[in-house]
TIPABA-376998 format. One record per residue: chain; x, z, y of N, C-alpha, C in turn; residue number from 1. Coordinates in pm, 1 decimal, padded with zeros to 6 digits. Layout:
N
+-------+----------+----------+----------+----------+----------+----------+----------+----------+----------+-----+
! chain !     n.px !     n.pz !     n.py !    ca.px !    ca.pz !    ca.py !     c.px !     c.pz !     c.py !   n !
+-------+----------+----------+----------+----------+----------+----------+----------+----------+----------+-----+
!     A !        X !        Z !        Y !        X !        Z !        Y !        X !        Z !        Y ! NUM !
...
+-------+----------+----------+----------+----------+----------+----------+----------+----------+----------+-----+
// end
This chain:
154
+-------+----------+----------+----------+----------+----------+----------+----------+----------+----------+-----+
! chain !     n.px !     n.pz !     n.py !    ca.px !    ca.pz !    ca.py !     c.px !     c.pz !     c.py !   n !
+-------+----------+----------+----------+----------+----------+----------+----------+----------+----------+-----+
!     A ! -03940.5 ! -02635.9 ! -02293.6 ! -03891.2 ! -02509.0 ! -02398.4 ! -03798.9 ! -02479.1 ! -02294.0 !   1 !
!     A ! -03759.9 ! -02356.4 ! -02283.3 ! -03692.3 ! -02263.8 ! -02230.2 ! -03575.1 ! -02218.0 ! -02286.2 !   2 !
!     A ! -03473.8 ! -02151.8 ! -02255.1 ! -03399.1 ! -02114.6 ! -02345.2 ! -03237.9 ! -02178.7 ! -02328.7 !   3 !
!     A ! -03151.8 ! -02142.3 ! -02456.8 ! -03030.8 ! -02184.6 ! -02486.0 ! -03049.8 ! -02365.2 ! -02546.9 !   4 !
!     A ! -03159.0 ! -02384.5 ! -02605.8 ! -03198.0 ! -02519.3 ! -02689.8 ! -03269.2 ! -02590.1 ! -02544.9 !   5 !
!     A ! -03298.1 ! -02575.7 ! -02407.4 ! -03370.6 ! -02650.1 ! -02413.1 ! -03275.1 ! -02748.7 ! -02251.6 !   6 !
!     A ! -03374.2 ! -02852.4 ! -02217.0 ! -03239.5 ! -02963.7 ! -02157.8 ! -03219.0 ! -02920.2 ! -02035.5 !   7 !
!     A ! -03238.9 ! -02828.6 ! -01987.2 ! -03231.7 ! -02769.1 ! -01831.4 ! -03094.3 ! -02627.2 ! -01850.1 !   8 !
!     A ! -03062.9 ! -02591.2 ! -01916.5 ! -02988.2 ! -02466.7 ! -02001.0 ! -02856.5 ! -02518.1 ! -02041.6 !   9 !
!     A ! -02721.3 ! -02474.1 ! -01973.8 ! -02641.6 ! -02488.2 ! -02010.6 ! -02564.3 ! -02389.3 ! -01990.9 !  10 !
!     A ! -02476.6 ! -02328.0 ! -02099.2 ! -02437.9 ! -02188.0 ! -02155.2 ! -02414.1 ! -02154.7 ! -02265.4 !  11 !
!     A ! -02349.4 ! -02084.8 ! -02334.1 ! -02331.9 ! -02029.5 ! -02463.9 ! -02338.5 ! -01876.2 ! -02461.8 !  12 !
!     A ! -02336.4 ! -01825.1 ! -02580.9 ! -02320.6 ! -01693.4 ! -02618.7 ! -02161.2 ! -01631.1 ! -02585.6 !  13 !
!     A ! -02218.1 ! -01523.7 ! -02488.4 ! -02050.2 ! -01487.1 ! -02452.3 ! -01985.1 ! -01406.0 ! -02562.9 !  14 !
!     A ! -01797.0 ! -01474.2 ! -02557.4 ! -01739.9 ! -01471.2 ! -02664.4 ! -01735.8 ! -01281.9 ! -02684.1 !  15 !
!     A ! -01722.9 ! -01195.2 ! -02527.2 ! -01711.8 ! -01097.6 ! -02515.9 ! -01807.9 ! -00982.4 ! -02500.0 !  16 !
!     A ! -01916.4 ! -01074.0 ! -02499.0 ! -02063.3 ! -00997.7 ! -02517.8 ! -02150.2 ! -01029.7 ! -02571.5 !  17 !
!     A ! -02153.1 ! -01040.3 ! -02720.6 ! -02260.7 ! -01116.8 ! -02828.8 ! -02377.6 ! -01096.0 ! -02777.3 !  18 !
!     A ! -02457.0 ! -00951.5 ! -02722.7 ! -02561.0 ! -00972.2 ! -02717.5 ! -02633.5 ! -01080.3 ! -02586.2 !  19 !
!     A ! -02533.7 ! -01127.1 ! -02505.3 ! -02519.0 ! -01150.1 ! -02368.0 ! -02539.9 ! -01318.0 ! -02380.5 !  20 !
!     A ! -02660.4 ! -01433.1 ! -02342.0 ! -02598.8 ! -01504.0 ! -02337.4 ! -02643.9 ! -01536.7 ! -02170.5 !  21 !
!     A ! -02501.7 ! -01630.8 ! -02123.3 ! -02490.3 ! -01653.4 ! -01979.5 ! -02499.6 ! -01824.9 ! -01969.4 !  22 !
!     A ! -02538.6 ! -01855.1 ! -01871.6 ! -02530.8 ! -02021.3 ! -01838.2 ! -02607.9 ! -02000.1 ! -01690.8 !  23 !
!     A ! -02604.2 ! -02163.9 ! -01726.9 ! -02651.8 ! -02230.3 ! -01575.3 ! -02780.1 ! -02297.9 ! -01533.3 !  24 !
!     A ! -02849.7 ! -02288.1 ! -01483.5 ! -02930.7 ! -02434.9 ! -01474.8 ! -02919.0 ! -02532.6 ! -01432.7 !  25 !
!     A ! -02958.1 ! -02630.9 ! -01410.8 ! -02909.4 ! -02764.6 ! -01368.7 ! -03046.1 ! -02800.8 ! -01269.1 !  26 !
!     A ! -03018.0 ! -02788.0 ! -01138.5 ! -03119.5 ! -02810.4 ! -01041.9 ! -03163.9 ! -02975.6 ! -01067.9 !  27 !
!     A ! -03254.1 ! -02978.4 ! -01045.9 ! -03375.5 ! -03106.5 ! -01060.7 ! -03283.0 ! -03226.9 ! -00959.9 !  28 !
!     A ! -03194.3 ! -03188.0 ! -00884.7 ! -03162.9 ! -03273.9 ! -00743.0 ! -03024.6 ! -03323.8 ! -00801.4 !  29 !
!     A ! -02977.2 ! -03279.3 ! -00859.6 ! -02806.5 ! -03257.8 ! -00945.2 ! -02835.3 ! -03299.8 ! -01086.2 !  30 !
!     A ! -02783.0 ! -03406.1 ! -01146.7 ! -02736.9 ! -03490.7 ! -01260.2 ! -02683.6 ! -03437.0 ! -01309.8 !  31 !
!     A ! -02519.7 ! -03392.4 ! -01285.8 ! -02412.3 ! -03347.0 ! -01340.1 ! -02410.8 ! -03237.0 ! -01290.9 !  32 !
!     A ! -02302.8 ! -03176.0 ! -01365.6 ! -02285.2 ! -02983.6 ! -01247.9 ! -02135.4 ! -03046.2 ! -01227.6 !  33 !
!     A ! -02083.6 ! -03004.2 ! -01087.8 ! -01982.1 ! -03056.8 ! -01029.8 ! -01882.4 ! -02905.6 ! -01034.2 !  34 !
!     A ! -01761.3 ! -02911.1 ! -00997.1 ! -01654.3 ! -02845.2 ! -01017.7 ! -01704.9 ! -02692.0 ! -00958.9 !  35 !
!     A ! -01772.2 ! -02698.0 ! -00832.9 ! -01810.3 ! -02555.7 ! -00782.6 ! -01904.3 ! -02485.4 ! -00855.5 !  36 !
!     A ! -01991.3 ! -02587.6 ! -00933.3 ! -02045.9 ! -02477.3 ! -01013.4 ! -02000.7 ! -02417.1 ! -01145.0 !  37 !
!     A ! -01925.8 ! -02472.3 ! -01166.8 ! -01813.5 ! -02432.8 ! -01259.3 ! -01726.2 ! -02312.2 ! -01206.8 !  38 !
!     A ! -01699.6 ! -02320.8 ! -01099.4 ! -01577.9 ! -02181.6 ! -01030.5 ! -01681.9 ! -02044.5 ! -01023.4 !  39 !
!     A ! -01811.3 ! -02132.4 ! -00950.1 ! -01910.7 ! -02014.1 ! -00957.1 ! -01908.5 ! -01912.6 ! -01061.6 !  40 !
!     A ! -01971.6 ! -02022.9 ! -01225.7 ! -02022.3 ! -01953.7 ! -01316.6 ! -01883.8 ! -01849.4 ! -01343.7 !  41 !
!     A ! -01794.5 ! -01866.0 ! -01277.1 ! -01617.3 ! -01819.1 ! -01379.6 ! -01644.8 ! -01682.2 ! -01269.8 !  42 !
!     A ! -01698.9 ! -01624.5 ! -01137.8 ! -01735.4 ! -01563.9 ! -01030.4 ! -01839.7 ! -01439.3 ! -01171.2 !  43 !
!     A ! -01933.0 ! -01523.0 ! -01222.1 ! -02012.3 ! -01438.6 ! -01233.9 ! -01951.7 ! -01377.5 ! -01387.4 !  44 !
!     A ! -01855.5 ! -01441.6 ! -01482.5 ! -01844.7 ! -01388.6 ! -01596.6 ! -01741.2 ! -01295.3 ! -01541.5 !  45 !
!     A ! -01596.0 ! -01318.6 ! -01409.5 ! -01515.3 ! -01204.5 ! -01372.6 ! -01604.7 ! -01089.6 ! -01326.8 !  46 !
!     A ! -01738.0 ! -01049.8 ! -01313.5 ! -01851.0 ! -00967.8 ! -01238.8 ! -01883.0 ! -00914.9 ! -01369.2 !  47 !
!     A ! -01887.0 ! -00963.9 ! -01505.9 ! -01944.8 ! -00924.1 ! -01607.6 ! -01834.4 ! -00872.4 ! -01685.0 !  48 !
!     A ! -01693.7 ! -00896.4 ! -01634.3 ! -01567.1 ! -00886.9 ! -01700.8 ! -01558.5 ! -00722.4 ! -01659.9 !  49 !
!     A ! -01558.8 ! -00721.8 ! -01541.0 ! -01552.1 ! -00565.3 ! -01462.9 ! -01626.7 ! -00531.9 ! -01506.5 !  50 !
!     A ! -01745.8 ! -00514.1 ! -01551.3 ! -01809.6 ! -00392.6 ! -01622.3 ! -01750.9 ! -00314.5 ! -01684.8 !  51 !
!     A ! -01762.6 ! -00171.7 ! -01673.6 ! -01718.6 ! -00082.7 ! -01764.2 ! -01722.3 ! -00072.0 ! -01905.3 !  52 !
!     A ! -01672.1 ! -00101.2 ! -02017.0 ! -01712.6 ! -00146.5 ! -02161.7 ! -01846.3 ! -00015.7 ! -02217.5 !  53 !
!     A ! -01863.1 !  00088.2 ! -02165.3 ! -02000.5 !  00180.5 ! -02233.1 ! -02064.9 !  00142.1 ! -02146.1 !  54 !
!     A ! -02084.8 !  00085.1 ! -02027.9 ! -02203.5 ! -00036.8 ! -01992.8 ! -02248.8 ! -00181.6 ! -02063.1 !  55 !
!     A ! -02124.1 ! -00222.3 ! -02073.2 ! -02143.5 ! -00391.1 ! -02108.4 ! -02210.3 ! -00338.2 ! -02275.6 !  56 !
!     A ! -02179.1 ! -00240.5 ! -02335.2 ! -02183.2 ! -00284.9 ! -02464.6 ! -02358.7 ! -00226.9 ! -02505.1 !  57 !
!     A ! -02402.0 ! -00203.7 ! -02389.2 ! -02559.7 ! -00145.6 ! -02385.4 ! -02616.0 ! -00275.5 ! -02351.7 !  58 !
!     A ! -02561.8 ! -00373.0 ! -02259.0 ! -02618.3 ! -00516.4 ! -02260.4 ! -02651.6 ! -00600.9 ! -02372.3 !  59 !
!     A ! -02798.5 ! -00586.4 ! -02395.3 ! -02776.2 ! -00652.9 ! -02519.6 ! -02957.4 ! -00741.5 ! -02507.2 !  60 !
!     A ! -02984.0 ! -00811.9 ! -02577.9 ! -03079.4 ! -00941.3 ! -02551.3 ! -03122.8 ! -00911.6 ! -02422.7 !  61 !
!     A ! -03024.5 ! -01025.1 ! -02344.4 ! -03046.6 ! -00986.9 ! -02201.3 ! -02972.0 ! -01153.5 ! -02154.4 !  62 !
!     A ! -03051.9 ! -01292.3 ! -02087.9 ! -02977.3 ! -01400.2 ! -02043.5 ! -02919.3 ! -01415.8 ! -01915.3 !  63 !
!     A ! -02826.1 ! -01372.4 ! -01891.4 ! -02777.3 ! -01405.2 ! -01727.6 ! -02729.4 ! -01550.8 ! -01675.7 !  64 !
!     A ! -02812.2 ! -01612.2 ! -01640.9 ! -02852.3 ! -01759.9 ! -01571.5 ! -02839.9 ! -01753.7 ! -01418.5 !  65 !
!     A ! -02699.3 ! -01895.7 ! -01378.0 ! -02678.4 ! -01903.4 ! -01217.3 ! -02763.8 ! -02001.2 ! -01219.2 !  66 !
!     A ! -02870.9 ! -02019.0 ! -01116.3 ! -02918.0 ! -02123.3 ! -01097.9 ! -02907.4 ! -02145.1 ! -00882.3 !  67 !
!     A ! -02882.9 ! -02258.4 ! -00874.3 ! -02906.9 ! -02345.9 ! -00714.0 ! -02950.7 ! -02247.8 ! -00614.4 !  68 !
!     A ! -03083.5 ! -02237.4 ! -00665.4 ! -03178.3 ! -02154.5 ! -00565.3 ! -03254.1 ! -02066.4 ! -00610.6 !  69 !
!     A ! -03325.2 ! -02021.7 ! -00531.9 ! -03467.4 ! -01972.0 ! -00603.4 ! -03562.1 ! -02028.6 ! -00563.1 !  70 !
!     A ! -03718.0 ! -02049.8 ! -00671.6 ! -03824.1 ! -02168.3 ! -00619.7 ! -03885.1 ! -02056.9 ! -00554.9 !  71 !
!     A ! -03970.5 ! -02130.3 ! -00480.4 ! -04053.7 ! -02114.2 ! -00362.2 ! -04134.9 ! -01992.3 ! -00369.3 !  72 !
!     A ! -04166.9 ! -01945.2 ! -00545.7 ! -04290.6 ! -01828.0 ! -00525.1 ! -04199.0 ! -01750.4 ! -00579.9 !  73 !
!     A ! -04056.6 ! -01770.4 ! -00631.1 ! -04008.9 ! -01640.6 ! -00629.6 ! -03972.8 ! -01584.5 ! -00548.3 !  74 !
!     A ! -03929.3 ! -01693.6 ! -00425.4 ! -03903.3 ! -01619.2 ! -00260.4 ! -04001.0 ! -01466.8 ! -00239.3 !  75 !
!     A ! -04103.9 ! -01558.0 ! -00227.3 ! -04234.8 ! -01489.2 ! -00168.5 ! -04215.8 ! -01373.4 ! -00225.3 !  76 !
!     A ! -04242.5 ! -01376.1 ! -00357.5 ! -04218.0 ! -01244.0 ! -00431.7 ! -04145.7 ! -01119.5 ! -00409.5 !  77 !
!     A ! -03995.9 ! -01182.1 ! -00367.2 ! -03885.0 ! -01096.6 ! -00423.9 ! -03902.7 ! -00996.7 ! -00284.5 !  78 !
!     A ! -03983.0 ! -00945.9 ! -00171.3 ! -03992.8 ! -00933.7 ! -00106.1 ! -04004.6 ! -00923.8 !  00014.2 !  79 !
!     A ! -03964.5 ! -00873.1 !  00150.4 ! -04023.6 ! -00858.0 !  00275.5 ! -04000.5 ! -01016.9 !  00369.1 !  80 !
!     A ! -04049.0 ! -01049.9 !  00472.2 ! -03988.9 ! -01163.3 !  00507.4 ! -03874.0 ! -01109.9 !  00562.7 !  81 !
!     A ! -03770.4 ! -01222.5 !  00582.5 ! -03646.3 ! -01259.1 !  00613.6 ! -03538.5 ! -01186.5 !  00533.3 !  82 !
!     A ! -03551.4 ! -01166.8 !  00428.7 ! -03483.5 ! -01065.3 !  00309.4 ! -03466.6 ! -01236.7 !  00232.1 !  83 !
!     A ! -03293.9 ! -01206.0 !  00171.6 ! -03251.0 ! -01339.0 !  00086.3 ! -03204.9 ! -01307.8 ! -00005.3 !  84 !
!     A ! -03278.4 ! -01354.9 ! -00139.7 ! -03252.9 ! -01350.6 ! -00294.0 ! -03132.5 ! -01393.4 ! -00323.2 !  85 !
!     A ! -03036.1 ! -01317.5 ! -00326.3 ! -02937.5 ! -01365.4 ! -00406.0 ! -02940.9 ! -01314.7 ! -00567.4 !  86 !
!     A ! -02998.9 ! -01252.3 ! -00618.5 ! -03041.7 ! -01242.4 ! -00750.3 ! -03165.4 ! -01169.6 ! -00839.5 !  87 !
!     A ! -03201.2 ! -01146.3 ! -00928.8 ! -03363.3 ! -01154.8 ! -00983.9 ! -03294.1 ! -01090.7 ! -01090.8 !  88 !
!     A ! -03371.8 ! -00975.1 ! -01120.1 ! -03413.0 ! -00958.3 ! -01276.9 ! -03524.9 ! -00956.3 ! -01317.8 !  89 !
!     A ! -03583.8 ! -01034.1 ! -01456.0 ! -03701.3 ! -01017.4 ! -01507.0 ! -03701.8 ! -00970.0 ! -01641.6 !  90 !
!     A ! -03757.7 ! -00853.4 ! -01679.2 ! -03815.2 ! -00803.9 ! -01808.0 ! -03812.9 ! -00714.5 ! -01796.1 !  91 !
!     A ! -03807.7 ! -00617.0 ! -01905.4 ! -03849.5 ! -00450.3 ! -01939.1 ! -03737.3 ! -00365.1 ! -01874.1 !  92 !
!     A ! -03717.4 ! -00322.2 ! -01856.4 ! -03564.9 ! -00194.0 ! -01802.2 ! -03601.1 ! -00127.7 ! -01930.5 !  93 !
!     A ! -03460.6 ! -00093.1 ! -01997.7 ! -03404.4 !  00022.0 ! -02096.9 ! -03535.3 !  00151.1 ! -02043.6 !  94 !
!     A ! -03516.9 !  00201.4 ! -01923.6 ! -03606.0 !  00334.7 ! -01897.5 ! -03707.2 !  00313.0 ! -01963.8 !  95 !
!     A ! -03821.4 !  00142.1 ! -01955.6 ! -03933.8 !  00199.6 ! -01991.2 ! -03985.5 !  00123.4 ! -02100.1 !  96 !
!     A ! -03863.5 !  00126.0 ! -02219.6 ! -03923.8 !  00047.2 ! -02322.9 ! -03944.0 !  00139.4 ! -02455.2 !  97 !
!     A ! -04039.3 !  00146.4 ! -02521.2 ! -04075.7 !  00239.3 ! -02621.4 ! -04052.3 !  00204.8 ! -02758.9 !  98 !
!     A ! -04115.2 !  00250.1 ! -02889.7 ! -04089.7 !  00216.7 ! -02956.1 ! -04127.1 !  00112.0 ! -03045.9 !  99 !
!     A ! -04265.0 !  00078.6 ! -02990.1 ! -04308.0 ! -00085.9 ! -03023.2 ! -04234.1 ! -00189.5 ! -02909.9 ! 100 !
!     A ! -04130.0 ! -00188.2 ! -02856.7 ! -04035.1 ! -00289.0 ! -02803.1 ! -03980.0 ! -00337.7 ! -02904.5 ! 101 !
!     A ! -04014.6 ! -00465.8 ! -02945.3 ! -03930.4 ! -00550.7 ! -03071.9 ! -03970.9 ! -00655.4 ! -03008.0 ! 102 !
!     A ! -03906.5 ! -00728.0 ! -03097.9 ! -03942.5 ! -00884.6 ! -03107.9 ! -03958.2 ! -00972.2 ! -02987.4 ! 103 !
!     A ! -03909.4 ! -00889.3 ! -02819.0 ! -03961.9 ! -01009.7 ! -02726.3 ! -03851.5 ! -01088.7 ! -02704.4 ! 104 !
!     A ! -03863.0 ! -01158.3 ! -02661.6 ! -03747.1 ! -01268.9 ! -02568.5 ! -03640.5 ! -01217.0 ! -02479.1 ! 105 !
!     A ! -03562.3 ! -01230.9 ! -02449.0 ! -03478.3 ! -01162.9 ! -02377.0 ! -03476.4 ! -01160.5 ! -02246.4 ! 106 !
!     A ! -03417.4 ! -01054.4 ! -02168.6 ! -03433.9 ! -01011.1 ! -02013.3 ! -03395.2 ! -01137.9 ! -02015.6 ! 107 !
!     A ! -03387.1 ! -01137.9 ! -01829.7 ! -03305.2 ! -01267.6 ! -01765.2 ! -03292.2 ! -01206.5 ! -01664.3 ! 108 !
!     A ! -03147.6 ! -01215.8 ! -01653.0 ! -03093.7 ! -01212.2 ! -01468.8 ! -03060.2 ! -01305.4 ! -01459.0 ! 109 !
!     A ! -03086.6 ! -01395.8 ! -01318.3 ! -03087.4 ! -01483.9 ! -01240.2 ! -02996.1 ! -01476.7 ! -01154.4 ! 110 !
!     A ! -02908.2 ! -01518.6 ! -01130.1 ! -02753.3 ! -01524.7 ! -00982.0 ! -02805.8 ! -01675.4 ! -00944.7 ! 111 !
!     A ! -02812.7 ! -01655.2 ! -00795.2 ! -02840.1 ! -01752.4 ! -00739.0 ! -02733.6 ! -01826.8 ! -00649.6 ! 112 !
!     A ! -02664.3 ! -01920.9 ! -00681.2 ! -02601.5 ! -01999.1 ! -00584.8 ! -02593.2 ! -02044.5 ! -00459.3 ! 113 !
!     A ! -02711.3 ! -02075.2 ! -00449.9 ! -02669.6 ! -02159.2 ! -00332.7 ! -02713.1 ! -02051.8 ! -00207.2 ! 114 !
!     A ! -02854.4 ! -01930.0 ! -00235.9 ! -02791.7 ! -01802.9 ! -00118.8 ! -02648.9 ! -01766.4 ! -00060.4 ! 115 !
!     A ! -02595.4 ! -01757.3 ! -00172.9 ! -02482.9 ! -01686.0 ! -00199.9 ! -02377.1 ! -01746.0 ! -00130.6 ! 116 !
!     A ! -02362.9 ! -01877.2 ! -00135.0 ! -02236.6 ! -01949.6 ! -00132.5 ! -02295.5 ! -02030.1 !  00024.4 ! 117 !
!     A ! -02370.5 ! -01994.0 !  00071.3 ! -02462.5 ! -02017.5 !  00211.3 ! -02425.1 ! -01932.5 !  00280.0 ! 118 !
!     A ! -02391.3 ! -01810.4 !  00222.2 ! -02395.4 ! -01674.8 !  00332.8 ! -02222.5 ! -01628.0 !  00332.7 ! 119 !
!     A ! -02182.6 ! -01622.2 !  00228.8 ! -02005.6 ! -01562.2 !  00208.4 ! -01903.3 ! -01697.9 !  00205.9 ! 120 !
!     A ! -01831.1 ! -01643.9 !  00285.5 ! -01711.2 ! -01734.7 !  00270.8 ! -01675.8 ! -01712.1 !  00172.1 ! 121 !
!     A ! -01536.6 ! -01783.7 !  00137.3 ! -01481.5 ! -01787.6 !  00027.1 ! -01420.6 ! -01667.9 ! -00025.3 ! 122 !
!     A ! -01375.5 ! -01570.0 !  00047.1 ! -01273.4 ! -01460.2 !  00054.0 ! -01405.4 ! -01318.2 !  00012.1 ! 123 !
!     A ! -01557.3 ! -01385.2 !  00087.4 ! -01586.0 ! -01287.0 !  00057.8 ! -01683.3 ! -01270.6 ! -00065.0 ! 124 !
!     A ! -01682.0 ! -01437.7 ! -00148.5 ! -01786.0 ! -01411.9 ! -00197.2 ! -01755.5 ! -01416.9 ! -00355.5 ! 125 !
!     A ! -01646.6 ! -01374.9 ! -00400.6 ! -01638.9 ! -01312.5 ! -00551.1 ! -01694.6 ! -01153.3 ! -00547.9 ! 126 !
!     A ! -01685.2 ! -01094.1 ! -00438.2 ! -01707.9 ! -00977.9 ! -00386.5 ! -01883.8 ! -00935.3 ! -00388.7 ! 127 !
!     A ! -01958.7 ! -01034.9 ! -00369.8 ! -02064.3 ! -01030.4 ! -00321.3 ! -02184.0 ! -01055.0 ! -00445.8 ! 128 !
!     A ! -02105.6 ! -01159.4 ! -00548.7 ! -02111.4 ! -01193.1 ! -00705.7 ! -02087.5 ! -01100.5 ! -00745.2 ! 129 !
!     A ! -02030.5 ! -01018.0 ! -00748.9 ! -02025.0 ! -00868.7 ! -00788.5 ! -02134.1 ! -00788.1 ! -00790.6 ! 130 !
!     A ! -02138.2 ! -00763.0 ! -00622.6 ! -02239.4 ! -00666.5 ! -00568.2 ! -02339.2 ! -00695.6 ! -00671.3 ! 131 !
!     A ! -02356.0 ! -00840.2 ! -00635.8 ! -02544.1 ! -00887.0 ! -00675.4 ! -02519.3 ! -00856.1 ! -00819.5 ! 132 !
!     A ! -02390.8 ! -00892.7 ! -00946.4 ! -02463.0 ! -00876.6 ! -01040.3 ! -02421.2 ! -00753.3 ! -01109.2 ! 133 !
!     A ! -02357.9 ! -00674.0 ! -01054.3 ! -02431.3 ! -00483.3 ! -01053.6 ! -02605.6 ! -00465.7 ! -01001.7 ! 134 !
!     A ! -02585.4 ! -00538.2 ! -00881.4 ! -02714.5 ! -00461.4 ! -00834.3 ! -02797.3 ! -00537.4 ! -00972.3 ! 135 !
!     A ! -02837.4 ! -00650.8 ! -00989.8 ! -02893.7 ! -00666.9 ! -01110.7 ! -02917.1 ! -00615.2 ! -01237.1 ! 136 !
!     A ! -02817.8 ! -00621.4 ! -01323.0 ! -02774.6 ! -00517.8 ! -01413.2 ! -02808.8 ! -00375.7 ! -01384.9 ! 137 !
!     A ! -02816.2 ! -00309.0 ! -01273.1 ! -02919.9 ! -00200.3 ! -01257.8 ! -03063.8 ! -00207.5 ! -01238.7 ! 138 !
!     A ! -03091.0 ! -00276.5 ! -01257.4 ! -03205.1 ! -00348.3 ! -01264.8 ! -03233.4 ! -00322.9 ! -01393.7 ! 139 !
!     A ! -03184.1 ! -00376.7 ! -01497.7 ! -03183.8 ! -00372.2 ! -01647.5 ! -03168.6 ! -00207.2 ! -01732.9 ! 140 !
!     A ! -03085.1 ! -00139.9 ! -01608.4 ! -03095.8 !  00022.9 ! -01651.1 ! -03203.2 !  00083.5 ! -01625.6 ! 141 !
!     A ! -03292.6 !  00035.0 ! -01537.4 ! -03387.4 !  00122.5 ! -01488.9 ! -03380.3 !  00131.3 ! -01344.0 ! 142 !
!     A ! -03316.4 !  00163.7 ! -01256.5 ! -03266.7 !  00177.6 ! -01154.2 ! -03373.7 !  00067.9 ! -01048.4 ! 143 !
!     A ! -03411.8 !  00179.7 ! -00979.1 ! -03521.1 !  00082.2 ! -00850.5 ! -03443.7 !  00032.7 ! -00735.2 ! 144 !
!     A ! -03471.2 ! -00033.3 ! -00655.9 ! -03440.9 ! -00057.8 ! -00515.0 ! -03380.1 ! -00001.3 ! -00408.1 ! 145 !
!     A ! -03503.9 !  00140.6 ! -00436.1 ! -03447.0 !  00282.1 ! -00339.0 ! -03335.0 !  00358.8 ! -00416.2 ! 146 !
!     A ! -03336.5 !  00398.1 ! -00530.5 ! -03184.2 !  00428.5 ! -00591.9 ! -03071.2 !  00356.9 ! -00572.5 ! 147 !
!     A ! -03078.4 !  00214.2 ! -00517.7 ! -02947.4 !  00104.2 ! -00538.2 ! -02931.6 !  00161.9 ! -00379.8 ! 148 !
!     A ! -03028.1 !  00157.0 ! -00280.3 ! -03006.2 !  00174.5 ! -00153.0 ! -02930.5 !  00305.5 ! -00129.1 ! 149 !
!     A ! -02961.1 !  00378.6 ! -00185.4 ! -02857.6 !  00497.6 ! -00165.1 ! -02734.0 !  00553.0 ! -00212.9 ! 150 !
!     A ! -02712.5 !  00429.0 ! -00330.7 ! -02594.3 !  00427.4 ! -00407.8 ! -02487.5 !  00352.9 ! -00327.3 ! 151 !
!     A ! -02565.1 !  00268.5 ! -00286.2 ! -02502.9 !  00177.4 ! -00170.3 ! -02489.6 !  00082.0 ! -00246.9 ! 152 !
!     A ! -02556.5 !  00035.1 ! -00337.2 ! -02568.0 ! -00129.6 ! -00382.0 ! -02694.6 ! -00200.0 ! -00359.7 ! 153 !
!     A ! -02736.5 ! -00158.6 ! -00268.1 ! -02883.0 ! -00233.4 ! -00182.9 ! -02810.2 ! -00368.7 ! -00167.2 ! 154 !
+-------+----------+----------+----------+----------+----------+----------+----------+----------+----------+-----+
// end
């Protein structure tokens, strides 16, 4: 079982964003969530709080999850060699949804804590988390990688 009722998911429906569930996945190697995870979770929340209201109001039926590291299979599917995966959007972008789009599970945006904390120091981390969150939300709205690169969000 996955989602808010599963044993590996801790999170809550966002008070400020009723259509979004924000949470974190407990790593199989860590039994308790430490303060660092909670601090990182707050960075993701702040990034979401910084979205313009006209965009955040359109985010519906999407789960935003923090995981420690991407699975190996996810890493190999994500891009070319040497690319680091900081976030992942899984779902059907708004631009591809038709009249028959209903009754589906929420889209999922995953932010990977491990690679971000490994590659960015404290003073850079919050900004990179914000960039990653915006990048993955842009995929939700239908932006592709090439367009995000053109806009400076690659």
